[in-house]
N, C-alpha and C positions, 0 to 999 in steps of 0.2 A: 580575452575570453578564449576557453578550450573549444575546439572543434572536433567534430567526429562525423564520420560517414558510415551508413549502414554497412557498406561493401567491406569496411576494414575490420568490423567486429569479429568476423569469423577468423581473420588473420591473427588479431590480437589474442583470441581465446585458443588457437591453434598452436601459435609459436611466437612469443613476443619478439624474438630476434628478426623474425621475418616480417612482422608488422613494423618493426622500427626501421628497417632498412627500406621498406616500400612507402611507409607513412611519413615517418619523422624525416628521414635523410630524402625521400621522393625518388628512390632509385629505380629506373625502369629498363628492361631491356629494349634495344632499338625496334625490334618487332614484338608486339604483344602475342601472347598465347593465343594459338587458334580458336580454342574452345570459347574463350571470352570474346574475342573479335567476332566469331560467327554467331554467337548468341546475341550480341549487341546488334548485329544487322538485321536479325530475325525481329528483335524487339522492335526496332525502329520501323520495320515493315508493318508490323501488327499495329503500331501507333497510329500509322497512317490510314489503316483500315478501320480501326474502331475510334471514329471521331464522335463528337458530341452529337446527340440526337439518336434517331432510329435508323437512319440512312448510313450506308457504309461509304468510306472514302476511297482512296486510290488502290487498286488491287495490291495486295502485299508482295507479290512476286514481282511486279514492275517497280515498287519501291526498294527492294531488295537489290535487284541489278543496278538502280541509280545509285545507291549508297555503298555498295561493296567497294572497298579498298583493294584493288589489285588482284591478281588471279593466285589463289592458294589451293592446297589439297587438304581436304579434311579426312581425319581418321574416323572411320565409323566401324560399326560392327553390322555385318549384313544378317540376313535371316537365316543363315546355316550356322550362326555364331562364329563367322570367320571374319578376322580383321583386314579392312581394305582401306585404299585411299580412294576418294573421289574427288572430282573437280568441285570447288566450292560453289561456283555459279550453278552448275547443273543441280547440285543438291539443294541449294537454296529455292531454287525456282520450282523443282519437283515437289519439294515439301510444301511449299506455300499454296501452288497451284491445286494440290490434292487436299490441302486444309480447306481452302474455299469450297472445293466440290464437296467435302465432307461435312461441313457446317452449313454452308449456305450463307445468306445474308443475315440471318438471325435478327430479324426486325422485332423480335419480342425483347430484344435487349435495347434499352434506352440510356445511351451514355450520358452522364451528368457532367463527367470529367474526363478528358483524355489523359494520356501519360503526362505526368506532372514532375517537373524537377524544382525543388523548393527546400526549405529549411524551417526550423521552428526553434526557438531559444527558451530554454526552462532553466529552472533554479536547480541546483545540485546541495547536497546537504554535506557538512562534515560528517566523517565517520572515523570512529577509533577502530583500527586494525592493528594487531600484533602490539598493541601499546603505544602506537604512534598516530598522530591525527594526520590523515591523508587529505590533501586538497584544503590547507590551511589559507590558501590566498585567493583562488578563482572559486567563484560562487556560481557561474553561469555557463552553461553548455549551449553551444549552437549546433544542432543536429541536422546534417544534409542528407538528402534521400532523394531518390527517383522512384516514383512509384507508378505502376501501370494504371489503366483507367478504372473508374468507378461506374458501375451501370445498374439500373434500375431493372429487375426482372418483372416485366408487365404482366405475367401470368400470375405472380404471387405478390406483387408490390414490395419485394424484398431488395434491399440494396446490397451489392457485392462488390469486393475489391478484386480486380484481375491480377494473377500473378503468372505471366507467360514464362515456361520453362522448356529449352531446348536440351535433351539429354540422350545419351546412348541408350539408356533403358528407362522405362517408366516404373517409378515407385510411388508408393502412397503411405508407407507404415509411419513414417516419422513427420508427417505434414503438421499434426496438431502441435508438435514442439518446435515447428519452424520460427525463429525468431527474426529471420530477415524480413519476410513478407509480414510477420506479425507486428513487427515494428512499423511498417507502413500503415497496417490496419490501426494501429494504436494511435497514430499521429494525423493521418489524412483527415478524420473527421474535423479536427480543430481547424485545418486550413479551409476545407470546404465551406464550414460555417462562415468564416471571415470573409469569403468571397460570394456569400449569399446563395450558395448552391446546395446546401443542407440545412434544414429546419433544426432548431434546437432540440425538438422532440424525436428527431430521426436519428438512427443509428445504423452502421454497417454490418449487416448480419454476420459476415464472415469473409473467408477468402476462397476464391474460385481458382484452383490450380490447373493452369491450361498447359498440358503437356504436349510437345511435339517431338516425336522420336526421330533422331538423326539418322535417316536411312532412306536410300532411294526406294521408290515404289515397286512392288511386285508387278512384273510384266506378264505373269501367267494369265490366262482367260480365267474368268470367275463367273460364278452364278451368284444370285441374291438369296441369301437365308430369308426365311418369313419374317426374321426381326430386323431385316436390312442390312445386316452384315454381309460382306463379300466372303464368299467361300472360294479359293482357288482351286483349280481343276487341273489334272492331268492331261496329257494329249490323248485324244479319242484313239483307241485301238481296238474295239471291239464292234461288232456288227450292230449289237443293241444300241450303241452310243448313237449311231447313224439312224437307225430305224426309229428311235425314240424322238430325235430332233426332226426328222421328216414328218412324223406323226403330227408334232406340235406345229410345224410350219404349215403344212399343206395336206390337208386330208384327203384330197382328190388323188394326190400323187400316192400317198401312203396306201390307198385301197388297191392301187395297182401292183403293189409289191406282192411277190410270191413266197417270199421267205427263203428262196433258193439263191438270192443274189449273193455276189461275193462282195467282200469287203472293199475292193476296189470300185466294183460297180456302184455300191452305196456312196462311197465317197464322191464319184463322179455325179450322181443325183444330187447330193448336197451342194456341190459346187456350183451346178446349174441353177439350183433354187437360190443361191447366195446366202445360205444359211450358216450360222455358226454352230458348230458341233462341239460339246463338251465330253471329256473323259470322266473318269471316277474323280470324286472329290478327294484332293491330295491329303494324304496323312500329316503333310508338313504345311501348316499353316503359319504364317508371319505373326508375331506378337502385334497388337494394336500401335498403329502409327500415331494416333491421337486418343488421348483420354483427358477427361476432367473430374476433378475431386473437389467439390465443394466441402468446406471445413467452417463450421459455426465457432464464433468466438464469443466469450462472455465479457461482461463488464469487469469481472474480477481479473480476467485475464489482461485487459487493457491496463489496469492499474499495476499487475505484476511486470507487463512488458516495460512500463515507463520506469519502473523501480530498477529493472536489470539494466536499462540503458544508463542511468545515473551511476550505478554500481560500477560499471565497466569504464566509465568515463574517470572515475577514481583511479582505476588501475592504469589507464592510459596516461593521466597526468602524473602519476607517480613514476612511471617509466621514463616520461619526458623530463622529469626534473631530476632524476636519478634518485629518488626517494626508495625505489625498489630496482635491484639489479635486473639486466635484461637477461633472460634465461632462453634456453633452447628447448624445443621438444622433438629430438631425433626419432624417426619413425617412418611410416610408409607414406606420410604426407611429403616427405623430402624428395619423392620421386618426380613429382611435378612442380617443384620449387624452382622459381627463376634464380635463386641465390645459392643453389646446391654447391657448386664448385668454390664459390667464394666463402661458403661456410666451412667447407672441408679445410681450406687454407687458414681460415680463422681458428680452427680447432688447433692448429699446428703452432698457433701464438705468434706467426709471421705478420705483424700488424702492418709492416711496410709494404709486402707483397699484396696484403687485402687492400690497402689505399690505392696501390698502382693498378689492381684489378678494377677496382671501382671506376677509376679514370677512363680506363680503356674499354670495358665491357657494357658500361651503362650510361644512360642519360640521366640528368636530375630534372625532376618536375615538381610542380606545385601540387600536391595531392587533393587540394581542394579549388584548384584553379576553374574548374568547370561549374563550380556552384557560386563563384564570386558575384555574377551578375544578377544572381538571384536572392542576394542578401538586401 
């Protein structure tokens, strides 16, 4: 039986050679890429927070510290668009503490299912392609996936699938075409119905993309806008900044002011009153740290998504069997590829050096091992 993971589909479509080395041969670098490793830790932390029901579980920052594997630096883009490295523990704890502060317990979200690791088996069909019948032997596909939680919005009674994303920047323009979370949304209802968590007449309305931007929080003082957003301020450097703050804090002290006080005198009065004084609102405000985008999905999209998975499985099987040649897709994606150096050697045709490189630079794993216990 052919197997496929959601996580391998992007690689399959981006570069079949990368997919073959990572999935079929199971090659891995000794240390996983930081972006994937950090995102996995955040996912596990949120899975421990959003547990079934309306009450929340362990604080995600606490879980993040517990599951984090070692100390590493994380590459981020700060609020001035400058690249910097920050400590992984500090970044994760800071992000998740601010996340809970930002959203709160959200008891209007009733989770009917927490993060779920599972698989589903469905039939595939023979298809003529380039005059050749692909997949003449195997007719079944076992599809492995790890989906985030499913919750009921108690305000609208709609069901939604969570998709947590950690990213250097927040984007939304391509979400309606996202087939990774789309595949979860297409498959999860079948699983939940089997478990008795979803009625036959219920559907999951769509996907809530829950973005957490990888950045340390702004430490500048702030005031709250009327819409609840934080507006960060500069240091107070004008007399009016202090006069306005004193007026708001203690009218009796304000009435004693003559208007002839120096800036230093006003600073002393504010310090004695123990009040925080804000300067002008800064022209440089950080991009949102957290944003959510609900994307509705239709019944037609579910059918199309399942059809696409079946079609991609045909290509995967053809590559495995040698019915289609393994091709490469050189381009910008090569910059972050774990196989770049070996790929360059492979281009030179020195297969002996390539095999030696594999043995010394990679470990071999079963790409589907994590899913075996769920079969």
